[in-house]
C-alpha positions as CSV (number, residue, x, y, z in Angstrom):
1,M,4.0,-2.0,-27.9
2,K,2.5,1.2,-29.3
3,A,-0.2,1.3,-26.6
4,E,2.5,0.7,-23.9
5,A,4.7,3.5,-25.3
6,Q,1.8,5.9,-25.4
7,S,0.6,5.1,-21.8
8,S,4.2,5.6,-20.5
9,R,4.4,9.1,-21.9
10,G,3.8,12.0,-19.6
11,L,0.3,13.3,-19.2
12,K,-0.4,16.9,-20.3
13,L,-2.9,19.6,-19.4
14,G,-3.4,22.5,-21.7
15,G,-0.3,21.3,-23.6
16,I,2.0,21.3,-20.5
17,S,3.5,18.2,-19.2
18,L,2.2,17.1,-15.8
19,G,5.3,15.2,-14.9
20,F,3.8,11.7,-14.5
21,G,2.7,9.0,-16.9
22,Q,-0.8,7.6,-17.6
23,N,0.1,4.2,-16.1
24,R,1.2,5.9,-12.9
25,I,-1.9,8.0,-12.4
26,L,-4.1,5.1,-13.3
27,L,-2.3,2.9,-10.7
28,A,-2.6,5.7,-8.1
29,Y,-6.3,6.0,-8.8
30,K,-6.8,2.3,-8.4
31,I,-5.0,2.4,-5.1
32,L,-7.3,5.3,-4.0
33,V,-10.4,3.4,-4.9
34,G,-9.1,0.3,-3.2
35,C,-8.3,2.2,0.0
36,Y,-11.8,3.6,0.1
37,L,-13.4,0.2,-0.5
38,G,-11.3,-1.1,2.4
39,F,-12.6,1.8,4.5
40,F,-16.1,1.0,3.4
41,Y,-15.7,-2.7,4.4
42,F,-14.4,-1.9,8.0
43,T,-16.9,1.0,8.7
44,A,-20.1,-0.3,7.0
45,R,-22.9,-0.5,9.5
46,A,-26.0,0.4,7.5
47,A,-29.5,-0.4,8.7
48,S,-30.1,-3.0,6.0
49,F,-28.3,-5.0,3.3
50,E,-30.3,-3.2,0.6
51,A,-29.2,0.2,1.8
52,L,-25.6,-0.9,2.2
53,F,-25.5,-2.4,-1.3
54,S,-27.1,0.8,-2.8
55,A,-24.4,2.9,-1.1
56,L,-21.7,0.6,-2.5
57,L,-23.2,0.9,-6.0
58,L,-23.2,4.7,-5.8
59,I,-19.6,4.7,-4.6
60,L,-18.5,2.6,-7.6
61,V,-20.4,4.8,-10.0
62,A,-18.8,7.9,-8.4
63,F,-15.4,6.5,-9.1
64,L,-16.3,5.4,-12.7
65,S,-15.8,8.8,-14.4
66,G,-12.4,9.3,-12.7
67,Y,-11.3,5.9,-14.0
68,L,-12.4,6.8,-17.5
69,W,-10.4,10.0,-17.4
70,C,-7.3,8.4,-15.8
71,A,-7.4,5.6,-18.4
72,G,-7.5,8.0,-21.3
73,K,-11.1,7.2,-22.4
74,A,-12.4,10.7,-21.6
75,K,-10.8,14.0,-22.7
76,G,-10.3,17.5,-21.3
77,L,-10.5,19.0,-17.8
78,P,-11.9,16.4,-15.4
79,I,-15.0,18.3,-14.2
80,V,-17.3,15.3,-13.9
81,P,-14.8,13.2,-12.0
82,A,-14.5,16.0,-9.5
83,L,-18.2,16.5,-9.3
84,A,-18.9,12.7,-8.9
85,L,-16.7,12.5,-5.8
86,Y,-19.0,14.9,-4.1
87,F,-21.7,12.2,-4.0
88,I,-19.7,9.9,-1.7
89,P,-19.7,12.1,1.5
90,T,-23.1,13.7,0.8
91,Y,-25.1,10.6,-0.2
92,A,-23.2,7.3,0.3
93,L,-21.3,8.0,3.6
94,P,-24.4,8.7,5.7
95,V,-25.8,5.3,4.8
96,Q,-22.5,3.6,5.1
97,T,-22.0,4.8,8.7
98,A,-25.7,4.6,9.7
99,S,-25.8,8.3,10.4
100,K,-28.3,9.5,13.0
101,V,-29.6,12.1,10.5
102,L,-31.3,9.2,8.7
103,K,-33.2,7.8,11.7
104,A,-36.5,9.2,10.4
105,F,-36.3,7.2,7.2
106,S,-36.7,3.4,6.8
107,P,-33.9,1.3,5.2
108,E,-36.1,0.9,2.1
109,E,-36.5,4.7,1.8
110,Q,-32.7,5.1,2.2
111,A,-32.0,2.4,-0.5
112,E,-34.5,4.0,-2.9
113,G,-33.0,7.5,-2.4
114,I,-29.5,6.2,-3.0
115,L,-30.6,4.3,-6.2
116,I,-32.1,7.5,-7.6
117,A,-28.8,9.4,-6.9
118,T,-26.9,6.5,-8.5
119,M,-29.1,6.7,-11.6
120,Y,-28.7,10.5,-11.8
121,L,-24.9,10.2,-11.6
122,L,-24.6,7.3,-14.0
123,L,-26.6,9.1,-16.6
124,I,-24.4,12.2,-16.2
125,T,-21.3,10.0,-16.6
126,V,-22.6,8.2,-19.7
127,V,-23.7,11.3,-21.5
128,W,-20.5,13.2,-20.5
129,H,-18.4,10.4,-21.8
130,Q,-20.2,10.3,-25.1
131,A,-19.7,14.0,-25.5
132,C,-16.0,14.2,-24.7
133,N,-14.6,10.8,-25.8
134,R,-12.5,12.6,-28.4
135,E,-10.4,15.7,-28.5
136,S,-11.3,18.8,-30.5
137,R,-8.9,19.6,-33.3
138,P,-6.5,22.4,-32.6
139,E,-7.1,25.5,-34.6
140,K,-4.3,27.7,-36.1
141,S,-4.9,30.5,-33.5
142,C,-6.9,31.2,-30.4
143,F,-7.5,33.9,-27.9
144,M,-4.9,33.6,-25.1
145,I,-2.7,35.5,-22.7
146,D,0.9,36.0,-23.7
147,P,2.6,33.3,-21.6
148,A,5.4,35.6,-20.6
149,K,2.9,38.0,-19.0
150,S,0.5,35.4,-17.6
151,A,1.9,35.3,-14.0
152,N,1.7,39.1,-13.7
153,W,-1.9,39.2,-14.9
154,M,-2.9,36.4,-12.4
155,L,-1.3,38.2,-9.5
156,A,-3.1,41.4,-10.5
157,I,-6.4,39.6,-10.4
158,L,-5.6,38.2,-6.9
159,A,-4.6,41.6,-5.7
160,G,-7.7,43.2,-7.1
161,Y,-9.9,40.7,-5.3
162,V,-8.2,41.3,-2.0
163,L,-8.5,45.1,-2.5
164,L,-12.2,44.7,-3.4
165,Q,-12.9,42.7,-0.2
166,L,-11.2,45.4,1.9
167,I,-13.0,48.4,0.4
168,G,-16.2,46.8,-0.7
169,K,-18.3,48.2,2.2
170,N,-17.8,51.7,0.7
171,L,-19.3,50.7,-2.7
172,P,-23.0,50.5,-3.7
173,Q,-24.3,47.1,-2.9
174,G,-25.3,46.2,-6.5
175,L,-21.9,47.2,-7.9
176,F,-20.0,45.4,-5.1
177,T,-22.0,42.2,-5.8
178,L,-21.3,42.3,-9.5
179,L,-17.6,43.0,-9.0
180,R,-17.3,40.3,-6.3
181,G,-18.8,37.7,-8.6
182,I,-16.4,38.6,-11.4
183,F,-13.3,38.7,-9.2
184,M,-14.2,35.6,-7.3
185,N,-14.2,33.5,-10.5
186,G,-11.1,35.3,-11.7
187,T,-9.4,34.4,-8.5
188,A,-10.2,30.7,-9.0
189,L,-8.5,30.9,-12.4
190,A,-5.5,32.7,-10.9
191,C,-5.2,30.2,-8.1
192,F,-5.2,27.2,-10.5
193,I,-2.8,28.7,-13.0
194,L,-0.3,30.0,-10.4
195,S,-0.4,26.9,-8.3
196,F,0.2,24.8,-11.5
197,Y,3.2,27.0,-12.3
198,A,4.4,26.7,-8.7
199,G,4.2,22.9,-8.9
200,Q,6.3,23.0,-12.1
201,K,8.8,25.4,-10.4
202,K,8.2,28.1,-12.9
203,L,7.7,30.9,-10.4
204,S,10.7,32.8,-9.0
205,S,10.9,33.1,-5.2
206,P,9.6,36.7,-5.1
207,V,6.6,35.9,-7.3
208,Q,5.9,32.7,-5.3
209,T,6.0,34.6,-2.0
210,L,3.6,37.3,-3.4
211,F,1.3,34.6,-4.6
212,F,1.3,32.9,-1.2
213,L,0.6,36.2,0.6
214,L,-2.3,37.2,-1.7
215,V,-4.0,33.8,-1.8
216,T,-3.7,33.6,2.0
217,A,-5.2,37.0,2.5
218,S,-8.1,36.1,0.1
219,I,-8.9,32.9,1.9
220,L,-8.8,34.5,5.4
221,I,-11.1,37.3,4.3
222,E,-13.6,34.8,2.9
223,A,-13.4,32.5,5.9
224,A,-13.9,35.5,8.3
225,S,-17.6,35.4,7.3
226,L,-17.7,32.1,9.2
227,I,-18.9,30.3,6.0
228,L,-16.2,27.9,4.9
229,A,-17.6,26.6,1.6
230,S,-15.8,29.1,-0.8
231,S,-12.5,28.9,1.1
232,L,-12.6,25.1,0.9
233,V,-13.1,25.2,-2.8
234,R,-10.2,27.6,-3.2
235,L,-8.0,25.3,-1.2
236,A,-9.1,22.3,-3.3
237,I,-8.2,24.3,-6.5
238,L,-4.8,25.2,-5.1
239,I,-4.0,21.6,-4.2
240,A,-5.3,20.3,-7.5
241,G,-3.2,22.8,-9.5
242,Y,0.0,22.2,-7.5
243,G,-0.5,18.4,-7.7
244,L,-1.0,18.4,-11.4
245,G,1.9,20.7,-12.0
246,S,4.4,18.9,-9.7
247,G,3.2,15.3,-10.5
248,R,2.7,14.5,-6.8
249,I,0.3,15.1,-4.0
250,P,1.5,17.4,-1.2
251,W,0.4,15.0,1.6
252,K,2.1,16.9,4.4
253,R,0.5,20.2,3.6
254,M,-2.8,18.5,3.0
255,G,-2.6,16.9,6.5
256,V,-2.0,20.3,8.1
257,L,-4.9,21.9,6.2
258,V,-7.3,19.0,7.1
259,G,-6.4,19.4,10.7
260,L,-7.0,23.2,10.7
261,I,-10.3,22.7,8.7
262,W,-11.5,20.1,11.2
263,L,-10.9,22.5,14.1
264,L,-12.6,25.4,12.4
265,H,-15.6,23.3,11.5
266,A,-15.9,22.1,15.1
267,G,-16.0,25.6,16.5
268,K,-18.1,27.1,13.7
269,S,-21.5,27.0,15.3
270,Q,-20.5,28.8,18.5
271,M,-18.5,31.4,16.5
272,R,-21.6,32.2,14.5
273,E,-23.6,32.8,17.6
274,E,-20.9,35.2,18.9
275,F,-19.9,37.1,15.8
276,W,-22.8,37.2,13.3
277,Q,-24.7,40.4,13.4
278,E,-28.1,39.7,14.8
279,G,-28.0,36.2,13.4
280,V,-27.8,37.4,9.8
281,M,-25.9,34.8,7.8
282,G,-22.3,35.7,6.8
283,T,-22.1,39.1,8.5
284,T,-19.4,39.3,11.1
285,Q,-18.8,42.2,13.4
286,A,-15.0,41.9,13.2
287,E,-12.8,44.2,11.2
288,I,-9.7,43.1,9.5
289,W,-7.4,44.1,12.4
290,D,-9.5,41.8,14.6
291,Y,-8.8,38.7,12.5
292,P,-6.0,37.4,14.7
293,K,-8.4,37.5,17.7
294,V,-11.3,36.0,15.7
295,F,-9.3,33.1,14.3
296,G,-7.5,32.5,17.6
297,R,-10.9,32.3,19.3
298,W,-12.2,30.1,16.5
299,L,-9.3,27.6,16.8
300,K,-9.6,27.5,20.6
301,L,-13.3,26.7,20.4
302,G,-12.6,24.0,17.8
303,W,-9.9,22.5,20.0
304,E,-12.1,22.4,23.0
305,K,-15.0,21.0,21.1
306,T,-12.8,18.3,19.5
307,F,-10.6,17.2,22.4
308,A,-12.7,18.0,25.5
309,E,-12.7,15.1,27.8
310,K,-16.4,15.3,28.6
311,K,-18.8,15.7,25.7
312,E,-22.1,16.2,27.4
313,D,-23.8,17.8,24.3
314,T,-24.7,14.6,22.3
315,D,-26.9,16.6,19.9
316,D,-23.9,18.1,18.1
317,Q,-23.5,16.8,14.6
318,T,-20.3,15.5,13.2
319,A,-18.7,17.0,10.0
320,A,-20.0,14.0,8.1
321,E,-23.6,14.4,9.4
322,R,-23.6,18.2,8.6
323,G,-22.4,17.4,5.1
324,S,-25.1,14.9,4.4
325,L,-27.6,15.8,1.7
326,L,-29.3,12.4,1.6
327,N,-31.6,13.2,4.5
328,V,-32.7,16.5,2.7
329,F,-33.4,14.6,-0.5
330,L,-35.3,11.8,1.4
331,K,-37.6,14.4,3.0
332,I,-38.3,16.0,-0.4
333,K,-39.0,12.6,-1.9
334,S,-41.3,11.5,1.0
335,M,-43.4,14.7,0.7
336,T,-43.7,14.8,-3.1
337,P,-46.4,14.8,-4.4
338,S,-48.4,13.5,-1.4
339,K,-48.0,16.7,0.7
340,V,-46.3,19.1,-1.7
341,A,-47.4,19.0,-5.3
342,Y,-44.8,18.9,-8.1
343,L,-43.6,22.5,-8.5
344,E,-43.6,22.2,-12.4
345,G,-40.8,24.6,-13.0
346,L,-41.6,27.1,-10.2
347,T,-37.9,27.4,-9.1
348,Y,-36.8,28.0,-12.6
349,Q,-39.2,30.8,-13.5
350,E,-37.1,33.6,-12.1
351,I,-33.8,32.6,-13.7
352,P,-34.1,34.9,-16.8
353,K,-34.6,37.9,-14.6
354,L,-31.5,37.0,-12.6
355,L,-29.3,37.5,-15.7
356,V,-30.2,41.3,-15.8
357,P,-27.9,43.5,-13.7
358,R,-29.6,45.0,-10.6
359,F,-28.8,48.6,-11.7
360,L,-31.0,47.9,-14.8
361,N,-33.7,46.0,-13.0
362,K,-34.2,47.2,-9.4
363,E,-36.9,44.5,-8.9
364,K,-34.4,41.8,-9.6
365,G,-34.9,38.8,-7.3
366,F,-32.3,36.7,-5.4
367,S,-30.3,34.0,-7.0
368,H,-31.2,31.8,-4.0
369,I,-34.9,32.1,-4.7
370,G,-35.1,28.4,-5.6
371,N,-33.5,27.5,-2.3
372,M,-36.0,29.7,-0.5
373,W,-39.0,28.1,-2.2
374,L,-37.7,24.6,-1.4
375,A,-36.8,25.4,2.2
376,Y,-40.2,27.0,2.9
377,L,-42.5,24.6,1.1
378,Y,-40.8,21.5,2.5
379,G,-40.7,22.9,6.1
380,F,-37.0,23.2,6.5
381,T,-37.4,26.8,7.8
382,S,-40.1,29.3,8.5
383,E,-40.9,32.3,6.4
384,E,-39.3,34.7,9.0
385,N,-36.0,32.9,8.8
386,L,-35.7,32.5,5.0
387,I,-33.0,35.3,4.8
388,R,-31.1,34.2,7.9
389,V,-31.0,30.4,7.3
390,S,-29.5,28.7,4.3
391,I,-30.4,25.1,3.4
392,Q,-28.3,23.5,0.7
393,F,-30.1,21.8,-2.2
394,D,-28.6,20.5,-5.4
395,L,-29.7,20.2,-9.0
396,M,-31.0,16.6,-8.5
397,M,-33.3,17.6,-5.6
398,E,-34.6,20.6,-7.5
399,G,-35.3,18.5,-10.5
400,Y,-37.3,15.9,-8.4
401,A,-39.3,18.6,-6.6
402,N,-40.3,20.1,-9.9
403,F,-41.0,17.1,-12.1
404,G,-40.2,13.9,-10.2
405,L,-38.0,11.2,-11.7
406,S,-38.3,12.7,-15.2
407,G,-36.9,15.9,-13.8
408,V,-33.9,14.1,-12.3
409,A,-33.2,12.4,-15.7
410,G,-33.7,15.6,-17.7
411,I,-31.3,17.5,-15.4
412,A,-28.7,14.7,-15.7
413,V,-28.8,14.7,-19.5
414,V,-28.4,18.5,-19.6
415,V,-25.6,18.5,-17.1
416,G,-23.8,15.6,-18.9
417,I,-24.0,17.3,-22.3
418,F,-22.9,20.6,-21.0
419,L,-19.9,19.3,-19.1
420,G,-19.0,17.0,-22.0
421,M,-18.9,20.0,-24.3
422,V,-16.9,22.1,-21.9
423,G,-14.4,19.2,-21.3
424,R,-13.9,18.9,-25.0
425,M,-13.5,22.6,-25.4
426,S,-10.5,22.5,-23.0
427,T,-8.6,20.2,-25.4
428,G,-6.5,21.4,-28.4
429,V,-5.8,24.8,-26.7
430,P,-3.0,25.9,-24.3
431,L,-3.4,26.5,-20.6
432,M,-3.6,30.3,-20.9
433,S,-6.4,30.3,-23.6
434,L,-9.9,31.7,-23.2
435,R,-11.4,28.2,-23.8
436,F,-9.3,26.6,-21.1
437,F,-10.1,29.5,-18.7
438,F,-13.8,28.9,-19.3
439,A,-13.5,25.2,-18.4
440,I,-11.8,26.2,-15.1
441,L,-14.6,28.6,-14.5
442,V,-17.2,25.9,-15.0
443,L,-15.3,23.6,-12.7
444,N,-15.1,26.2,-10.0
445,T,-18.8,27.0,-10.4
446,F,-19.9,23.4,-10.0
447,L,-17.7,22.7,-7.0
448,G,-18.3,26.1,-5.3
449,T,-22.0,26.5,-5.9
450,N,-23.4,23.0,-6.0
451,N,-26.9,24.4,-5.5
452,T,-30.1,25.1,-7.3
453,M,-30.2,26.1,-11.0
454,G,-30.7,29.8,-10.2
455,V,-27.5,30.0,-8.1
456,F,-25.5,28.0,-10.7
457,I,-26.6,30.0,-13.7
458,T,-26.2,33.3,-12.0
459,T,-22.7,32.5,-10.8
460,L,-21.6,31.2,-14.1
461,W,-23.1,34.2,-15.9
462,Q,-21.3,36.6,-13.7
463,G,-18.1,34.7,-14.1
464,S,-18.5,34.6,-17.9
465,I,-19.0,38.3,-18.0
466,G,-15.9,38.8,-15.9
467,L,-13.9,36.4,-18.2
468,I,-15.0,38.3,-21.3
469,L,-13.9,41.6,-19.7
470,L,-10.6,40.1,-18.6
471,S,-10.1,38.6,-22.1
472,V,-10.5,42.1,-23.7
473,V,-7.8,43.5,-21.4
474,M,-5.4,40.6,-21.1
475,M,-5.8,38.4,-24.2
476,K,-5.2,38.6,-27.9
477,K,-5.4,36.2,-30.8
478,L,-2.1,34.4,-31.1
479,P,-0.9,31.3,-33.0
480,N,-2.0,28.2,-31.2
481,P,1.1,26.2,-30.1
482,L,-0.9,23.0,-30.2
483,Y,-1.9,23.4,-33.8
484,V,-1.0,20.3,-35.9
485,Q,0.1,20.9,-39.5
486,A,-1.7,18.7,-42.0
487,N,1.6,18.2,-43.9
488,N,3.8,15.9,-41.9
489,A,6.8,16.9,-44.0
490,A,6.8,20.3,-42.2
491,V,7.1,18.4,-38.9
492,K,10.1,16.4,-40.1
493,N,11.9,19.6,-41.0
494,V,12.5,20.4,-37.3
495,G,13.6,16.9,-36.3
496,F,10.2,15.3,-35.8
497,A,10.0,11.6,-36.6
498,G,6.9,10.6,-38.4
499,S,5.6,8.8,-35.3
500,G,6.5,11.7,-33.0
501,R,9.3,9.7,-31.3
502,G,12.3,11.6,-32.7
503,Q,14.8,13.4,-30.4
504,G,13.7,16.8,-31.7
505,A,10.1,16.3,-30.6
506,E,10.8,17.4,-27.0
507,K,12.6,20.6,-28.0
508,A,10.4,22.1,-30.6
509,A,7.5,23.3,-28.5
510,G,7.2,26.8,-27.1
511,Y,7.3,28.1,-23.5
512,G,7.4,24.8,-21.7
513,V,5.0,23.0,-24.0
514,Q,6.5,19.7,-25.0
515,A,5.6,18.0,-28.2
516,T,4.7,14.3,-28.5
517,G,4.1,13.9,-32.2
518,E,0.9,12.6,-33.7
519,G,-1.9,11.3,-31.4
520,G,-1.0,13.1,-28.2
521,V,-1.5,11.3,-24.9
522,G,-4.6,9.3,-24.9
523,G,-7.5,10.9,-23.0
524,H,-5.8,14.2,-22.1
525,P,-5.4,17.6,-23.8
526,S,-3.3,16.9,-26.8
527,S,0.1,18.6,-27.2
528,I,1.1,17.0,-30.5
529,S,3.5,18.8,-32.8
530,E,3.2,22.5,-32.9
531,N,3.5,24.7,-36.0
532,P,7.3,24.9,-36.1
533,S,7.7,28.2,-37.9
534,T,5.2,29.9,-35.6
535,V,6.8,28.5,-32.5
536,Q,10.3,29.7,-33.5
537,Q,9.2,33.1,-34.6
538,K,6.6,34.1,-32.0
539,H,6.9,31.8,-29.0
540,E,10.5,31.0,-28.5
541,R,11.3,30.7,-24.8
542,P,14.3,29.6,-22.7
543,K,14.4,25.9,-22.0
544,R,13.2,26.4,-18.5
545,F,11.2,29.7,-18.3
546,V,10.7,31.0,-14.8
547,Y,8.2,33.8,-14.2
548,G,9.7,36.7,-12.3
549,E,13.3,36.0,-13.2
550,K,15.3,38.4,-15.3
551,K,16.3,37.3,-18.8
552,G,19.8,36.0,-19.0
553,K,19.8,34.5,-15.6
């Protein structure tokens, strides 16, 4: 009965109710897994049974971490569950659908490559689970933004990023790169927090409208470079934040977005030929007032490419084929060490220099130096095209190229420990705290820069500096509303029953944080009884606080 009662309680994130119970989200996740397995059954046409079985095994491992989180067996922000899903379209799907990008590799090679990816992901999942299978104990105080001012600060970050994108051409390149890295990560935080509030209907109409305009402008400016990766991550964060806040998935809006993204992807190649300056990656000739023309042309090309009656160009790759990383990994694996010797840390050597700002070290290299080494040594591009052509690699490929299977295992252990620690850090603190912000920063970095170690560390380093600067301006040490008093008698004084089931439990928490008594909700950020005196004196809010509304409304 106790387990049943706990599982029926609402899940919480950063101490705020998500609006749905653990049983509900676990059932929804099982349905999702079942739907994909059905899709797998009806579309599977791999070259061999071994390859198909390996792909199925990878899919099950990719869903494992999500199950652990939904079942309450892993704590904190679900970074590994989000990262694991990336392996399905990039590694399993090409084998599942017998993609033509794998024609150069035998079924045995495909199965072996998939099994290595499965081992890598399983090791990350096991280590991550061991590191975050319990919550961190809430401390009395923590660095956080005053909840009443949080929406204003998040809007200011979004506005600053849009302004930087518009005037960035007039700034020195080094300064612009530093500021852009700081504000990009800050924008990810703002998108998650504000979309979460929007899902909980805690934003007034003017604030919600301003948020929509700013986030739309930031996504359009990023997409105008004709590189969709950062825009897609931003959209994913918005959907995740809104879904967690509202307790439901916005299927209709997601359908419209998927349709638009599909059209943009279909017309992307031809648009790059027309608009990139002399073939240099990410540089468009269009100014902001030309965006209606650019996006209109882009959608038209995508429509023609998708729905043209005659498709004579059979060499065009589908979205699934372009997203495949398995063929890249199989090429690296087939050439190492027979044609290319183990790099023995070559792609990691420049990372310490990348942490020094360029204005202090003018000879600082590129964060993508690891990508360039891999692309050149394994014949993906020529030396002349290294700057113009970008080939995506991930941490697993880089580990294999440097040290073989031992490198893959070592990277998996490091990533699992790190993400487990970050996940646990995001528990026991409110949504607007410095620790929770850092967890969102790590999530955004992994999803947005799933690349070599140099790119990941540089991006996370820049984001961390920006987060520290933002914390100096926006945050101060405040009483932690999730702090649990050791003396249960103090809890009872404000109507808390000893088990946390009293009627006063839902009314004692501050600014929308609901209390659940001892134990919290299994597997998710605990929001058990706050310090009553602190809440009443410092953090008393209306029963339904709406950002942007005047007091007394």
